[in-house]
OpenMM code with the backbone's topology and positions (N, CA, C; nanometers):
from openmm import Vec3, app, unit

residues = "MET ILE SER LYS GLU ASP TYR VAL THR PRO SER GLN GLY ARG ILE LEU ARG TYR LYS GLY ILE LEU ASP PHE ASP ASN PHE TYR LYS GLU SER LYS LYS TRP PHE LYS ASP HIS ASN TYR ILE PHE ASN GLU LYS ARG TYR ASP GLU ARG PHE TYR SER LEU GLY ASN GLU LEU LYS ILE ASP PHE VAL ALA LYS ARG LYS ILE ASP ASP SER THR SER PHE ASN ILE ASP VAL LYS ILE LEU ILE TYR ASP LEU VAL LYS GLU GLY LYS GLY TYR LYS LEU ASP LEU ALA MET HIS ILE LYS ALA HIS ILE ASP LEU ASP TYR ASP ASN LYS TRP GLN SER ASN ARG LEU LYS HIS PHE LEU PHE PHE VAL TYR ILE ASN SER ILE ILE ARG SER LYS ILE LYS ASN VAL PHE GLU ASP LYS LEU PHE TYR GLU VAL ASN GLU TYR SER ASP PHE LEU LYS GLU TYR PHE ALA".split()
positions = [
    Vec3(9.5437, 10.2246, 12.6910),
    Vec3(9.4390, 10.3193, 12.7220),
    Vec3(9.3185, 10.2973, 12.6295),
    Vec3(9.2030, 10.2994, 12.6876),
    Vec3(9.0797, 10.2834, 12.6135),
    Vec3(9.0216, 10.4212, 12.5904),
    Vec3(8.9726, 10.4462, 12.4689),
    Vec3(8.9090, 10.5737, 12.4401),
    Vec3(8.7606, 10.5498, 12.4194),
    Vec3(8.6904, 10.6567, 12.3852),
    Vec3(8.5445, 10.6488, 12.3678),
    Vec3(8.5076, 10.5450, 12.2645),
    Vec3(8.5788, 10.5406, 12.1533),
    Vec3(8.5596, 10.4386, 12.0519),
    Vec3(8.6746, 10.3359, 12.0602),
    Vec3(8.6389, 10.2175, 12.0966),
    Vec3(8.7378, 10.1106, 12.1160),
    Vec3(8.7256, 10.0117, 11.9977),
    Vec3(8.8242, 10.0198, 11.9056),
    Vec3(8.8221, 9.9345, 11.7844),
    Vec3(8.8711, 9.7939, 11.8196),
    Vec3(8.8026, 9.6951, 11.7621),
    Vec3(8.8412, 9.5544, 11.7779),
    Vec3(8.8937, 9.4975, 11.6468),
    Vec3(8.8945, 9.5763, 11.5405),
    Vec3(8.9518, 9.5327, 11.4119),
    Vec3(9.0710, 9.6226, 11.3795),
    Vec3(9.1564, 9.5774, 11.2895),
    Vec3(9.2684, 9.6627, 11.2481),
    Vec3(9.2170, 9.7943, 11.1840),
    Vec3(9.3047, 9.8904, 11.1720),
    Vec3(9.2616, 10.0214, 11.1217),
    Vec3(9.2026, 10.0152, 10.9794),
    Vec3(9.2514, 9.9288, 10.8917),
    Vec3(9.1916, 9.9166, 10.7567),
    Vec3(9.0717, 9.8256, 10.7598),
    Vec3(9.0461, 9.7592, 10.8734),
    Vec3(8.9319, 9.6683, 10.8825),
    Vec3(8.9691, 9.5305, 10.8314),
    Vec3(8.8759, 9.4415, 10.8427),
    Vec3(8.8912, 9.3066, 10.7880),
    Vec3(8.8533, 9.3163, 10.6399),
    Vec3(8.9360, 9.2648, 10.5548),
    Vec3(8.9151, 9.2782, 10.4086),
    Vec3(8.8803, 9.1410, 10.3507),
    Vec3(8.7686, 9.1370, 10.2783),
    Vec3(8.7268, 9.0176, 10.2086),
    Vec3(8.7187, 9.0483, 10.0602),
    Vec3(8.7659, 8.9538, 9.9787),
    Vec3(8.7630, 8.9730, 9.8327),
    Vec3(8.6903, 8.8568, 9.7677),
    Vec3(8.6201, 8.8866, 9.6593),
    Vec3(8.5542, 8.7857, 9.5817),
    Vec3(8.5501, 8.8276, 9.4364),
    Vec3(8.5822, 8.7383, 9.3496),
    Vec3(8.5735, 8.7650, 9.2053),
    Vec3(8.5034, 8.6468, 9.1434),
    Vec3(8.3938, 8.6748, 9.0729),
    Vec3(8.3213, 8.5658, 9.0093),
    Vec3(8.1770, 8.6055, 8.9890),
    Vec3(8.0887, 8.5049, 8.9871),
    Vec3(7.9467, 8.5288, 8.9661),
    Vec3(7.8750, 8.5163, 9.1003),
    Vec3(7.7874, 8.6143, 9.1291),
    Vec3(7.7200, 8.6217, 9.2551),
    Vec3(7.5810, 8.6799, 9.2371),
    Vec3(7.4834, 8.6225, 9.3053),
    Vec3(7.3500, 8.6816, 9.3095),
    Vec3(7.3541, 8.7916, 9.4145),
    Vec3(7.4019, 8.9119, 9.3707),
    Vec3(7.4288, 9.0201, 9.4642),
    Vec3(7.3054, 9.0680, 9.5354),
    Vec3(7.1890, 9.0721, 9.4711),
    Vec3(7.0669, 9.1167, 9.5355),
    Vec3(7.0316, 9.0302, 9.6536),
    Vec3(7.0405, 8.8997, 9.6334),
    Vec3(7.0113, 8.8065, 9.7442),
    Vec3(7.1218, 8.8137, 9.8516),
    Vec3(7.2458, 8.8301, 9.8093),
    Vec3(7.3570, 8.8399, 9.9026),
    Vec3(7.3345, 8.9616, 9.9930),
    Vec3(7.2972, 9.0760, 9.9376),
    Vec3(7.2742, 9.1967, 10.0173),
    Vec3(7.1542, 9.1776, 10.1111),
    Vec3(7.0493, 9.1147, 10.0611),
    Vec3(6.9290, 9.0875, 10.1448),
    Vec3(6.9656, 8.9964, 10.2600),
    Vec3(7.0438, 8.8931, 10.2364),
    Vec3(7.0802, 8.7988, 10.3405),
    Vec3(7.1783, 8.8630, 10.4410),
    Vec3(7.2605, 8.9552, 10.3916),
    Vec3(7.3515, 9.0265, 10.4841),
    Vec3(7.2699, 9.1122, 10.5802),
    Vec3(7.1717, 9.1865, 10.5262),
    Vec3(7.0855, 9.2661, 10.6127),
    Vec3(7.0108, 9.1771, 10.7138),
    Vec3(6.9665, 9.0583, 10.6678),
    Vec3(6.8983, 8.9685, 10.7569),
    Vec3(6.9886, 8.9180, 10.8692),
    Vec3(7.1164, 8.8943, 10.8373),
    Vec3(7.2098, 8.8518, 10.9393),
    Vec3(7.2162, 8.9548, 11.0540),
    Vec3(7.2254, 9.0791, 11.0185),
    Vec3(7.2308, 9.1838, 11.1205),
    Vec3(7.1020, 9.1904, 11.2014),
    Vec3(6.9890, 9.1803, 11.1318),
    Vec3(6.8611, 9.1807, 11.2037),
    Vec3(6.8494, 9.0651, 11.3000),
    Vec3(6.8916, 8.9475, 11.2543),
    Vec3(6.8897, 8.8269, 11.3413),
    Vec3(6.9795, 8.8416, 11.4628),
    Vec3(7.0800, 8.9274, 11.4559),
    Vec3(7.1723, 8.9503, 11.5677),
    Vec3(7.1423, 9.0799, 11.6423),
    Vec3(7.0191, 9.1292, 11.6224),
    Vec3(6.9681, 9.2462, 11.6959),
    Vec3(7.0405, 9.3774, 11.6644),
    Vec3(7.0901, 9.3936, 11.5459),
    Vec3(7.1540, 9.5162, 11.5020),
    Vec3(7.0517, 9.6017, 11.4256),
    Vec3(7.0658, 9.7332, 11.4342),
    Vec3(6.9874, 9.8238, 11.3516),
    Vec3(7.0744, 9.8566, 11.2314),
    Vec3(7.0226, 9.8286, 11.1106),
    Vec3(7.0951, 9.8414, 10.9872),
    Vec3(7.0644, 9.9776, 10.9246),
    Vec3(7.1678, 10.0495, 10.8850),
    Vec3(7.1477, 10.1830, 10.8255),
    Vec3(7.2454, 10.1980, 10.7067),
    Vec3(7.1856, 10.2057, 10.5878),
    Vec3(7.2671, 10.2243, 10.4676),
    Vec3(7.3047, 10.3699, 10.4583),
    Vec3(7.4360, 10.3965, 10.4523),
    Vec3(7.4849, 10.5355, 10.4478),
    Vec3(7.5106, 10.5846, 10.3040),
    Vec3(7.5483, 10.4936, 10.2145),
    Vec3(7.5782, 10.5347, 10.0787),
    Vec3(7.5490, 10.4229, 9.9828),
    Vec3(7.4965, 10.4602, 9.8677),
    Vec3(7.4734, 10.3667, 9.7582),
    Vec3(7.4992, 10.4470, 9.6282),
    Vec3(7.6176, 10.4326, 9.5701),
    Vec3(7.6529, 10.5024, 9.4487),
    Vec3(7.6806, 10.3990, 9.3410),
    Vec3(7.6194, 10.4216, 9.2258),
    Vec3(7.6441, 10.3343, 9.1126),
    Vec3(7.6870, 10.4199, 8.9935),
    Vec3(7.7932, 10.3790, 8.9300),
    Vec3(7.8407, 10.4493, 8.8082),
    Vec3(7.8399, 10.3493, 8.6955),
    Vec3(7.7980, 10.3970, 8.5799),
    Vec3(7.7778, 10.3122, 8.4659),
    Vec3(7.8935, 10.3330, 8.3637),
    Vec3(7.9553, 10.2196, 8.3274),
    Vec3(8.0638, 10.2196, 8.2297),
    Vec3(8.0371, 10.1136, 8.1248),
    Vec3(8.0981, 10.1261, 8.0121),
    Vec3(8.0738, 10.0318, 7.9010),
    Vec3(8.1215, 9.8913, 7.9330),
    Vec3(8.2294, 9.8776, 8.0057),
    Vec3(8.2858, 9.7431, 8.0348),
    Vec3(8.2288, 9.6820, 8.1623),
    Vec3(8.1563, 9.7581, 8.2401),
    Vec3(8.1027, 9.7040, 8.3641),
    Vec3(8.0838, 9.8191, 8.4625),
    Vec3(7.9798, 9.8091, 8.5417),
    Vec3(7.9464, 9.9163, 8.6357),
    Vec3(8.0332, 9.9111, 8.7623),
    Vec3(8.0333, 10.0189, 8.8310),
    Vec3(8.1034, 10.0313, 8.9608),
    Vec3(8.0000, 10.0645, 9.0658),
    Vec3(8.0081, 9.9996, 9.1775),
    Vec3(7.9096, 10.0167, 9.2850),
    Vec3(7.9803, 10.0354, 9.4167),
    Vec3(7.9391, 10.1354, 9.4943),
    Vec3(7.9967, 10.1582, 9.6260),
    Vec3(7.8788, 10.1669, 9.7268),
    Vec3(7.8858, 10.0794, 9.8282),
    Vec3(7.7831, 10.0779, 9.9308),
    Vec3(7.8498, 10.0826, 10.0661),
    Vec3(7.8022, 10.1725, 10.1498),
    Vec3(7.8498, 10.1821, 10.2896),
    Vec3(7.7311, 10.1642, 10.3796),
    Vec3(7.7448, 10.0796, 10.4818),
    Vec3(7.6401, 10.0722, 10.5820),
    Vec3(7.6963, 10.0545, 10.7200),
    Vec3(7.6139, 10.0870, 10.8162),
    Vec3(7.6514, 10.0773, 10.9576),
    Vec3(7.5451, 9.9940, 11.0288),
    Vec3(7.5889, 9.9027, 11.1100),
    Vec3(7.4951, 9.8263, 11.1919),
    Vec3(7.5329, 9.8556, 11.3378),
    Vec3(7.4299, 9.8930, 11.4177),
    Vec3(7.4524, 9.9270, 11.5572),
    Vec3(7.3604, 9.8463, 11.6470),
    Vec3(7.4135, 9.8135, 11.7631),
    Vec3(7.3343, 9.7444, 11.8648),
    Vec3(7.3663, 9.8014, 12.0007),
    Vec3(7.2632, 9.8447, 12.0717),
    Vec3(7.2857, 9.8966, 12.2070),
    Vec3(7.3072, 9.7784, 12.2996),
    Vec3(7.4095, 9.7955, 12.3883),
    Vec3(7.4428, 9.6892, 12.4818),
    Vec3(7.3905, 9.7255, 12.6210),
    Vec3(7.4098, 9.8494, 12.6606),
    Vec3(7.3535, 9.8988, 12.7885),
    Vec3(7.3280, 10.0488, 12.7730),
    Vec3(7.3134, 10.1176, 12.8852),
    Vec3(7.2715, 10.2608, 12.8787),
    Vec3(7.3726, 10.3512, 12.8067),
    Vec3(7.4971, 10.3117, 12.7983),
    Vec3(7.5930, 10.4017, 12.7340),
    Vec3(7.6816, 10.3329, 12.6271),
    Vec3(7.6679, 10.2025, 12.6112),
    Vec3(7.7552, 10.1257, 12.5256),
    Vec3(7.6811, 10.0687, 12.4020),
    Vec3(7.7442, 10.0765, 12.2889),
    Vec3(7.6877, 10.0127, 12.1694),
    Vec3(7.7993, 9.9457, 12.0896),
    Vec3(7.7617, 9.8420, 12.0183),
    Vec3(7.8500, 9.7759, 11.9209),
    Vec3(7.8195, 9.8370, 11.7858),
    Vec3(7.9258, 9.8618, 11.7063),
    Vec3(7.9107, 9.9237, 11.5745),
    Vec3(7.9951, 9.8453, 11.4741),
    Vec3(7.9315, 9.8062, 11.3676),
    Vec3(8.0022, 9.7365, 11.2571),
    Vec3(7.9819, 9.8199, 11.1301),
    Vec3(8.0929, 9.8717, 11.0785),
    Vec3(8.0889, 9.9528, 10.9576),
    Vec3(8.1385, 9.8687, 10.8380),
    Vec3(8.0625, 9.8679, 10.7317),
    Vec3(8.0957, 9.7872, 10.6172),
    Vec3(8.1002, 9.8766, 10.4931),
    Vec3(8.2086, 9.8636, 10.4149),
    Vec3(8.2209, 9.9321, 10.2885),
    Vec3(8.2352, 9.8241, 10.1801),
    Vec3(8.1480, 9.8301, 10.0831),
    Vec3(8.1488, 9.7343, 9.9710),
    Vec3(8.1878, 9.8099, 9.8446),
    Vec3(8.2917, 9.7643, 9.7770),
    Vec3(8.3352, 9.8191, 9.6498),
    Vec3(8.3247, 9.7114, 9.5442),
    Vec3(8.2525, 9.7409, 9.4382),
    Vec3(8.2332, 9.6415, 9.3313),
    Vec3(8.2781, 9.7052, 9.1998),
    Vec3(8.3594, 9.6327, 9.1281),
    Vec3(8.4070, 9.6770, 8.9994),
    Vec3(8.3657, 9.5727, 8.8930),
    Vec3(8.3605, 9.6154, 8.7713),
    Vec3(8.3294, 9.5261, 8.6568),
    Vec3(8.1994, 9.4496, 8.6793),
    Vec3(8.0957, 9.5202, 8.7248),
    Vec3(7.9658, 9.4567, 8.7526),
    Vec3(7.8881, 9.4449, 8.6216),
    Vec3(7.8644, 9.3190, 8.5833),
    Vec3(7.7925, 9.2886, 8.4599),
    Vec3(7.6880, 9.1808, 8.4888),
    Vec3(7.5648, 9.2027, 8.4436),
    Vec3(7.4619, 9.1042, 8.4617),
    Vec3(7.4935, 8.9794, 8.3806),
    Vec3(7.4845, 8.8660, 8.4451),
    Vec3(7.5141, 8.7374, 8.3779),
    Vec3(7.4246, 8.6302, 8.4329),
    Vec3(7.3264, 8.5885, 8.3509),
    Vec3(7.2313, 8.4873, 8.3968),
    Vec3(7.1480, 8.5382, 8.5112),
    Vec3(7.1395, 8.4594, 8.6188),
    Vec3(7.0620, 8.4974, 8.7353),
    Vec3(7.1426, 8.5836, 8.8342),
    Vec3(7.2686, 8.6014, 8.8052),
    Vec3(7.3522, 8.6784, 8.8963),
    Vec3(7.4289, 8.7860, 8.8253),
    Vec3(7.5376, 8.8237, 8.8886),
    Vec3(7.6247, 8.9290, 8.8320),
    Vec3(7.7667, 8.8821, 8.8341),
    Vec3(7.8389, 8.9069, 8.7289),
    Vec3(7.9829, 8.8866, 8.7271),
    Vec3(8.0410, 9.0135, 8.7878),
    Vec3(8.1312, 8.9962, 8.8848),
    Vec3(8.1804, 9.1144, 8.9574),
    Vec3(8.3158, 9.0873, 9.0212),
    Vec3(8.3786, 9.1948, 9.0620),
    Vec3(8.5020, 9.1955, 9.1427),
    Vec3(8.4681, 9.2759, 9.2667),
    Vec3(8.4594, 9.2099, 9.3820),
    Vec3(8.4098, 9.2693, 9.5054),
    Vec3(8.5168, 9.2748, 9.6097),
    Vec3(8.5185, 9.3862, 9.6840),
    Vec3(8.6054, 9.3997, 9.8019),
    Vec3(8.5200, 9.4549, 9.9126),
    Vec3(8.5295, 9.3951, 10.0315),
    Vec3(8.4547, 9.4409, 10.1476),
    Vec3(8.5553, 9.4766, 10.2577),
    Vec3(8.5337, 9.5898, 10.3221),
    Vec3(8.6110, 9.6314, 10.4395),
    Vec3(8.5132, 9.6326, 10.5565),
    Vec3(8.5477, 9.5552, 10.6603),
    Vec3(8.4596, 9.5475, 10.7766),
    Vec3(8.5380, 9.5984, 10.8977),
    Vec3(8.4871, 9.7051, 10.9572),
    Vec3(8.5474, 9.7623, 11.0789),
    Vec3(8.4455, 9.7496, 11.1951),
    Vec3(8.4968, 9.7274, 11.3123),
    Vec3(8.4046, 9.7180, 11.4269),
    Vec3(8.4660, 9.7875, 11.5468),
    Vec3(8.3790, 9.8610, 11.6161),
    Vec3(8.4246, 9.9272, 11.7398),
    Vec3(8.3111, 9.9324, 11.8415),
    Vec3(8.3509, 9.9505, 11.9635),
    Vec3(8.2584, 9.9636, 12.0737),
    Vec3(8.2519, 10.1151, 12.1014),
    Vec3(8.1338, 10.1682, 12.1016),
    Vec3(8.1172, 10.3094, 12.1405),
    Vec3(8.0749, 10.3100, 12.2894),
    Vec3(8.1631, 10.3589, 12.3702),
    Vec3(8.1409, 10.3516, 12.5165),
    Vec3(8.0575, 10.4673, 12.5700),
    Vec3(8.0243, 10.5619, 12.4840),
    Vec3(7.9403, 10.6744, 12.5219),
    Vec3(7.8614, 10.7214, 12.4015),
    Vec3(7.7710, 10.6321, 12.3512),
    Vec3(7.7092, 10.6588, 12.2216),
    Vec3(7.6179, 10.7801, 12.2220),
    Vec3(7.5694, 10.8258, 12.3361),
    Vec3(7.4847, 10.9457, 12.3396),
    Vec3(7.5598, 11.0670, 12.3963),
    Vec3(7.6919, 11.0550, 12.4089),
    Vec3(7.7787, 11.1657, 12.4501),
    Vec3(7.7397, 11.2322, 12.5810),
    Vec3(7.6912, 11.1554, 12.6754),
    Vec3(7.6537, 11.2102, 12.8064),
    Vec3(7.7793, 11.2537, 12.8846),
    Vec3(7.8884, 11.1881, 12.8593),
    Vec3(8.0134, 11.2165, 12.9351),
    Vec3(8.1033, 11.3168, 12.8677),
    Vec3(8.0601, 11.3728, 12.7566),
    Vec3(8.1480, 11.4606, 12.6775),
    Vec3(8.1155, 11.6076, 12.6924),
    Vec3(8.0178, 11.6469, 12.7755),
    Vec3(7.9679, 11.7830, 12.7786),
    Vec3(8.0623, 11.8829, 12.8469),
    Vec3(8.1466, 11.8377, 12.9401),
    Vec3(8.2446, 11.9279, 12.9983),
    Vec3(8.3690, 11.8485, 13.0395),
    Vec3(8.4739, 11.9212, 13.0794),
    Vec3(8.6035, 11.8565, 13.1084),
    Vec3(8.5976, 11.7641, 13.2287),
    Vec3(8.5224, 11.8011, 13.3304),
    Vec3(8.5146, 11.7152, 13.4492),
    Vec3(8.4488, 11.5815, 13.4119),
    Vec3(8.3358, 11.5874, 13.3411),
    Vec3(8.2675, 11.4632, 13.2997),
    Vec3(8.3594, 11.3800, 13.2114),
    Vec3(8.4290, 11.4493, 13.1228),
    Vec3(8.5200, 11.3769, 13.0306),
    Vec3(8.6322, 11.3058, 13.1108),
    Vec3(8.6847, 11.3724, 13.2109),
    Vec3(8.7889, 11.3156, 13.2944),
    Vec3(8.7331, 11.1963, 13.3733),
    Vec3(8.6155, 11.2134, 13.4323),
    Vec3(8.5518, 11.1046, 13.5078),
    Vec3(8.5242, 10.9833, 13.4180),
    Vec3(8.4815, 11.0103, 13.2976),
    Vec3(8.4582, 10.9043, 13.1998),
    Vec3(8.5867, 10.8285, 13.1689),
    Vec3(8.6965, 10.9017, 13.1515),
    Vec3(8.8261, 10.8424, 13.1227),
    Vec3(8.8666, 10.7510, 13.2401),
    Vec3(8.8521, 10.7992, 13.3609),
    Vec3(8.8856, 10.7171, 13.4811),
    Vec3(8.7955, 10.5941, 13.4890),
    Vec3(8.6678, 10.6157, 13.4654),
    Vec3(8.5719, 10.5066, 13.4718),
    Vec3(8.6043, 10.3951, 13.3717),
    Vec3(8.6313, 10.4293, 13.2460),
    Vec3(8.6535, 10.3217, 13.1479),
    Vec3(8.7931, 10.2606, 13.1564),
    Vec3(8.8880, 10.3366, 13.2053),
    Vec3(9.0261, 10.2851, 13.2097),
    Vec3(9.0653, 10.2202, 13.3421),
    Vec3(8.9764, 10.2305, 13.4422),
    Vec3(9.0107, 10.1639, 13.5702),
    Vec3(8.8931, 10.0822, 13.6208),
    Vec3(8.7747, 10.1396, 13.6297),
    Vec3(8.6628, 10.0681, 13.6926),
    Vec3(8.6099, 9.9576, 13.6053),
    Vec3(8.5808, 9.9835, 13.4793),
    Vec3(8.5249, 9.8791, 13.3922),
    Vec3(8.6196, 9.8307, 13.2843),
    Vec3(8.7449, 9.8583, 13.2982),
    Vec3(8.8435, 9.8194, 13.1968),
    Vec3(8.8379, 9.6676, 13.1666),
    Vec3(8.8360, 9.5874, 13.2703),
    Vec3(8.8375, 9.4419, 13.2524),
    Vec3(8.7088, 9.3933, 13.1787),
    Vec3(8.5968, 9.4580, 13.2123),
    Vec3(8.4709, 9.4195, 13.1457),
    Vec3(8.4788, 9.4557, 12.9953),
    Vec3(8.5372, 9.5694, 12.9648),
    Vec3(8.5511, 9.6099, 12.8248),
    Vec3(8.6412, 9.5136, 12.7518),
    Vec3(8.7575, 9.4843, 12.8103),
    Vec3(8.8564, 9.3960, 12.7437),
    Vec3(8.8097, 9.2517, 12.7377),
    Vec3(8.7514, 9.1989, 12.8452),
    Vec3(8.7232, 9.0571, 12.8537),
    Vec3(8.5811, 9.0185, 12.8118),
    Vec3(8.4907, 9.1133, 12.8049),
    Vec3(8.3560, 9.0811, 12.7693),
    Vec3(8.3165, 9.1473, 12.6377),
    Vec3(8.3146, 9.2813, 12.6376),
    Vec3(8.2668, 9.3558, 12.5230),
    Vec3(8.3537, 9.3307, 12.3971),
    Vec3(8.4855, 9.3444, 12.4118),
    Vec3(8.5724, 9.3285, 12.2952),
    Vec3(8.5645, 9.1869, 12.2431),
    Vec3(8.5657, 9.0884, 12.3321),
    Vec3(8.5581, 8.9473, 12.2895),
    Vec3(8.4271, 8.9190, 12.2132),
    Vec3(8.3156, 8.9694, 12.2683),
    Vec3(8.1876, 8.9452, 12.2077),
    Vec3(8.1783, 9.0108, 12.0684),
    Vec3(8.2198, 9.1358, 12.0578),
    Vec3(8.2133, 9.2026, 11.9260),
    Vec3(8.3103, 9.1370, 11.8256),
    Vec3(8.4314, 9.1037, 11.8700),
    Vec3(8.5241, 9.0337, 11.7818),
    Vec3(8.4684, 8.9018, 11.7317),
    Vec3(8.4039, 8.8295, 11.8224),
    Vec3(8.3402, 8.7007, 11.7828),
    Vec3(8.2297, 8.7256, 11.6780),
    Vec3(8.1503, 8.8319, 11.6983),
    Vec3(8.0433, 8.8601, 11.6027),
    Vec3(8.0980, 8.9043, 11.4683),
    Vec3(8.2049, 8.9778, 11.4636),
    Vec3(8.2663, 9.0158, 11.3362),
    Vec3(8.3205, 8.8886, 11.2660),
    Vec3(8.3818, 8.7995, 11.3408),
    Vec3(8.4267, 8.6726, 11.2813),
    Vec3(8.3105, 8.5905, 11.2297),
    Vec3(8.2003, 8.5888, 11.3053),
    Vec3(8.0838, 8.5142, 11.2640),
    Vec3(8.0254, 8.5741, 11.1332),
    Vec3(8.0180, 8.7027, 11.1242),
    Vec3(7.9707, 8.7714, 11.0020),
    Vec3(8.0641, 8.7410, 10.8871),
    Vec3(8.1962, 8.7471, 10.9114),
    Vec3(8.2936, 8.7166, 10.8037),
    Vec3(8.2783, 8.5735, 10.7568),
    Vec3(8.2576, 8.4803, 10.8502),
    Vec3(8.2382, 8.3399, 10.8130),
    Vec3(8.1113, 8.3248, 10.7294),
    Vec3(8.0052, 8.3930, 10.7658),
    Vec3(7.8808, 8.3937, 10.6908),
    Vec3(7.9081, 8.4403, 10.5461),
    Vec3(7.9848, 8.5502, 10.5302),
    Vec3(8.0168, 8.6010, 10.3970),
    Vec3(8.0989, 8.5005, 10.3180),
    Vec3(8.1995, 8.4418, 10.3823),
    Vec3(8.2858, 8.3452, 10.3149),
    Vec3(8.2050, 8.2260, 10.2644),
    Vec3(8.1089, 8.1782, 10.3431),
    Vec3(8.0256, 8.0680, 10.3010),
    Vec3(7.9400, 8.1086, 10.1822),
    Vec3(7.8935, 8.2311, 10.1856),
    Vec3(7.8089, 8.2795, 10.0725),
    Vec3(7.8910, 8.2899, 9.9474),
    Vec3(8.0185, 8.3265, 9.9579),
    Vec3(8.1057, 8.3406, 9.8427),
    Vec3(8.1473, 8.2023, 9.7881),
    Vec3(8.1436, 8.1003, 9.8705),
    Vec3(8.1931, 7.9662, 9.8293),
    Vec3(8.1073, 7.9044, 9.7207),
] * unit.nanometer
topology = app.Topology()
chain = topology.addChain("A")
for resn in residues:
    res = topology.addResidue(resn, chain)
    for name in ("N", "CA", "C"):
        topology.addAtom(name, app.Element.getBySymbol(name[0]), res)
């Protein structure tokens, strides 16, 4: 059964880890550019930094959205957790973990959620009429883009 939000990643998301020296400012700028180049709207939800004597802690959450058609959008949610952040040369020594989740929002403006009849018709529509398009086109495309973004990050970490 397909619901309004159809996830293409595992519940914990795709997890990437990196420990070492990184030009984090440039990394973040290039990450935003990747989403812009792929027609996503980038929205930073959280930026928290805590200062400690042995190294700072940084938490960043952002969402990238792209409208596909009148009711469908692709959504990529990224959570970045950085520990032991210390300036070193031109970069930062850090311990980084990224969680990347992706889902298709099949009714991003909630047109089909206003009453029970519309909600039922929406359920029938997505689970029978356009089910194969969701499974064979939308899910594959978003999954491919998440893999492409992950590969971009891995190359940057290398």
